[in-house]
C-alpha positions as CSV (number, residue, x, y, z in Angstrom):
1,M,13.6,7.7,-5.1
2,V,10.1,9.0,-4.5
3,D,11.5,12.0,-2.6
4,T,13.5,12.9,-5.6
5,L,10.5,12.7,-7.9
6,L,8.3,14.7,-5.5
7,S,10.9,17.4,-4.7
8,G,10.5,19.1,-8.1
9,L,6.7,19.1,-8.1
10,T,4.3,21.9,-7.1
11,P,0.9,20.9,-5.7
12,A,-2.0,21.7,-8.1
13,R,-5.6,20.8,-8.6
14,V,-6.0,18.6,-11.6
15,R,-8.9,17.0,-13.4
16,L,-7.6,13.5,-13.9
17,A,-8.8,11.0,-16.5
18,I,-7.4,7.6,-15.7
19,P,-8.5,4.1,-16.7
20,K,-10.2,2.0,-14.1
21,F,-8.1,-0.8,-12.7
22,R,-7.6,-3.1,-9.8
23,Y,-4.3,-4.1,-8.2
24,E,-3.8,-6.9,-5.8
25,S,-0.6,-8.1,-4.2
26,T,0.3,-10.7,-1.6
27,I,3.6,-10.7,0.2
28,Y,4.7,-13.6,2.3
29,V,6.6,-12.2,5.2
30,R,7.6,-15.3,7.1
31,D,10.8,-15.6,5.2
32,V,11.5,-11.9,5.7
33,L,11.1,-12.4,9.5
34,V,13.5,-15.3,9.4
35,K,16.1,-13.3,7.5
36,L,15.7,-10.5,10.1
37,G,16.6,-13.0,12.8
38,L,13.0,-13.6,14.2
39,V,13.3,-17.3,13.9
40,M,12.0,-17.7,17.5
41,T,8.4,-16.7,16.3
42,T,8.4,-19.2,13.4
43,S,9.8,-22.3,15.1
44,P,7.4,-24.7,16.9
45,T,10.2,-25.7,19.3
46,V,11.4,-22.2,20.2
47,A,8.4,-19.9,19.8
48,N,7.0,-18.6,23.1
49,F,3.8,-16.7,23.1
50,T,3.1,-17.0,26.8
51,G,0.7,-14.3,27.9
52,I,-0.8,-14.0,24.4
53,N,-2.1,-17.5,24.1
54,E,-2.5,-20.1,26.8
55,E,-2.0,-23.0,24.4
56,E,1.4,-24.6,24.1
57,N,3.3,-25.0,20.8
58,V,1.9,-21.8,19.2
59,F,4.1,-20.4,16.5
60,L,3.8,-18.4,13.3
61,E,3.6,-21.0,10.5
62,E,2.9,-18.6,7.8
63,M,2.4,-14.8,7.6
64,F,1.4,-12.7,4.7
65,Y,0.3,-9.1,3.9
66,R,-2.3,-8.6,1.2
67,A,-3.0,-5.2,-0.3
68,S,-5.4,-4.1,-3.0
69,I,-6.6,-0.9,-4.6
70,N,-9.6,-0.5,-6.8
71,V,-9.7,2.7,-9.0
72,Q,-13.1,3.4,-10.5
73,E,-14.7,6.2,-12.5
74,T,-16.0,7.7,-9.3
75,G,-12.8,7.5,-7.3
76,L,-10.9,4.9,-5.2
77,G,-12.6,1.8,-3.9
78,D,-11.9,-0.1,-0.7
79,G,-9.4,-2.9,-0.9
80,D,-7.3,-2.6,2.2
81,P,-7.4,-0.5,5.3
82,V,-5.3,2.2,3.6
83,E,-6.7,5.7,3.9
84,V,-7.2,6.9,0.4
85,N,-10.0,9.5,0.9
86,S,-7.5,12.3,1.3
87,C,-6.3,11.6,-2.2
88,M,-9.7,12.6,-3.6
89,A,-10.3,15.6,-1.2
90,F,-9.6,18.1,-3.9
91,A,-12.1,16.7,-6.4
92,S,-14.8,19.2,-5.5
93,A,-12.7,22.2,-6.3
94,A,-12.5,23.5,-9.9
95,P,-9.2,22.3,-11.3
96,K,-7.1,24.5,-13.6
97,H,-5.4,21.6,-15.3
98,K,-6.5,18.5,-17.1
99,F,-4.4,15.4,-17.2
100,I,-5.5,12.4,-19.4
101,V,-3.6,9.2,-18.8
102,E,-3.4,7.1,-22.0
103,N,-0.1,5.4,-21.5
104,T,1.7,3.1,-19.1
105,F,2.2,4.8,-15.7
106,L,3.6,4.2,-12.2
107,Y,1.6,5.0,-9.1
108,F,2.5,5.4,-5.4
109,L,0.4,5.6,-2.3
110,L,2.4,7.4,0.4
111,D,1.9,7.9,4.1
112,K,1.3,11.6,4.6
113,Q,3.2,11.8,7.9
114,S,6.3,9.7,7.1
115,G,6.4,10.0,3.3
116,Q,7.0,6.2,3.2
117,I,5.6,4.2,0.3
118,I,2.6,2.1,1.4
119,L,1.8,0.7,-2.1
120,Q,3.3,1.1,-5.5
121,G,2.7,-0.4,-8.9
122,N,2.5,0.2,-12.6
123,F,-0.4,0.1,-15.1
124,D,0.2,-1.1,-18.7
């Protein structure tokens, strides 16, 4: 989906006016691991972490991934170890275009190498 959206775009320097916002999300991944067949890591009777931990009966009771992004007037803030500095690298160059965001919008943070979505959301 994102590939389709990006394929028709041409990179350009833009002076962007966007409302400040904070987005946080928590995804519980234990159930996802179980659905993928990794029951052996989540079961106290089957899990085997020998070599990682010397204690017996070690298993993954709960796992979650938490992501956040904080957009401020001065740029992006830290919320998660997601590299966002590259998104603001063009801010010092004189932009030819101005884009003022006044309506609902979608946003995506993409991994530069793989093109995979790291974080996505919408702002109302």
